[in-house]
C-alpha positions as CSV (number, residue, x, y, z in Angstrom):
1,M,114.9,133.2,76.0
2,N,115.1,133.8,79.7
3,L,114.5,130.6,81.7
4,A,114.8,132.2,85.2
5,P,111.1,132.5,85.8
6,A,110.5,128.9,84.7
7,R,113.2,127.8,87.3
8,L,111.2,129.5,90.0
9,L,107.9,128.2,88.8
10,V,108.8,124.5,89.1
11,P,109.6,124.6,92.9
12,C,106.4,126.6,93.5
13,L,104.3,124.1,91.6
14,A,105.8,121.2,93.5
15,A,105.2,122.9,96.9
16,T,101.6,123.6,95.9
17,L,101.0,120.0,94.8
18,S,102.5,118.7,98.0
19,L,100.2,120.8,100.1
20,T,97.2,119.8,98.0
21,L,98.0,116.1,98.4
22,L,98.2,116.5,102.2
23,A,94.7,117.9,102.2
24,I,93.2,114.9,100.4
25,P,91.8,112.4,103.0
26,A,93.2,108.9,103.1
27,T,91.0,106.2,101.6
28,A,90.9,102.5,101.9
29,Q,93.1,102.5,98.8
30,D,95.8,104.2,100.9
31,D,95.4,101.7,103.7
32,P,98.3,99.2,103.6
33,G,96.2,96.7,105.5
34,A,93.4,97.0,102.9
35,Q,95.9,96.5,100.0
36,I,97.4,93.4,101.6
37,F,93.9,92.1,102.4
38,K,92.9,92.5,98.7
39,L,96.1,90.7,97.5
40,R,96.3,87.9,100.1
41,C,92.9,87.4,101.7
42,V,90.0,88.2,99.4
43,M,90.3,85.0,97.4
44,C,89.1,82.9,100.4
45,H,87.5,85.4,102.8
46,G,85.9,87.7,100.2
47,A,85.9,91.5,100.1
48,D,83.4,91.6,103.0
49,G,85.3,89.0,105.0
50,S,82.3,86.6,104.9
51,G,84.2,83.7,103.4
52,N,81.5,83.4,100.8
53,T,83.7,82.8,97.8
54,P,84.3,79.7,95.7
55,A,87.7,79.1,97.4
56,G,86.2,80.0,100.8
57,K,83.5,77.4,100.4
58,V,86.0,74.7,99.4
59,Y,88.4,75.5,102.3
60,K,85.6,76.4,104.7
61,A,87.1,79.9,105.3
62,A,86.0,81.5,108.5
63,S,83.8,84.6,108.3
64,L,86.0,87.4,109.7
65,T,82.9,89.1,111.0
66,D,81.8,86.1,113.0
67,P,81.9,86.7,116.8
68,M,84.1,83.6,117.2
69,I,86.7,85.5,115.2
70,T,86.0,89.1,116.3
71,G,86.2,87.9,119.9
72,K,89.8,86.8,119.6
73,S,92.6,89.1,120.6
74,N,94.9,90.7,118.1
75,D,97.7,88.4,119.4
76,E,95.6,85.3,118.8
77,L,94.6,86.4,115.3
78,H,98.2,87.5,114.6
79,A,99.4,84.0,115.5
80,I,96.8,82.3,113.2
81,V,97.8,84.5,110.2
82,K,101.5,84.1,110.8
83,N,101.5,80.3,111.6
84,G,98.3,79.1,110.0
85,K,95.6,77.0,111.6
86,N,93.6,74.1,110.2
87,K,93.2,75.0,106.5
88,M,94.4,78.5,107.0
89,P,97.9,78.7,105.5
90,S,100.8,80.3,107.2
91,F,101.8,83.7,105.9
92,K,105.1,84.1,107.9
93,A,107.1,83.8,104.7
94,Q,105.0,86.4,102.8
95,L,104.1,89.0,105.4
96,T,106.0,90.8,108.1
97,D,104.6,91.2,111.6
98,E,103.8,94.9,110.8
99,Q,101.9,93.8,107.6
100,I,99.9,91.2,109.6
101,D,99.1,93.9,112.1
102,A,97.9,96.3,109.3
103,V,95.7,93.5,107.9
104,L,94.2,92.9,111.3
105,A,93.5,96.6,111.8
106,Y,91.7,96.6,108.5
107,V,89.7,93.4,109.3
108,R,88.6,95.0,112.6
109,K,87.0,97.7,110.5
110,L,84.9,95.4,108.3
111,P,81.1,95.8,108.8
112,Q,79.6,93.3,111.2
């Protein structure tokens, strides 16, 4: 049995698959900020950022779509996520600065 054609087929299929994947638009699932938000923030702030969750109600989590929050600069919000404030815990041991920035970029896209 001659395997030469099969050896040529594998790289061609791999190249085709790579080009196909590049053509697929990125979704929120591909957004690292969205993934981190789902893992670290949803419990208190909710998927919509409203803070309307059982834990959010207990800790009085801020609505991330409230003008008091959306009006803050990225630097201010970064400091709050990194260092904590009031009942908001610090995430400096869990998230890098780049991950915090990715979460903030995602939060800025939440519907008002």
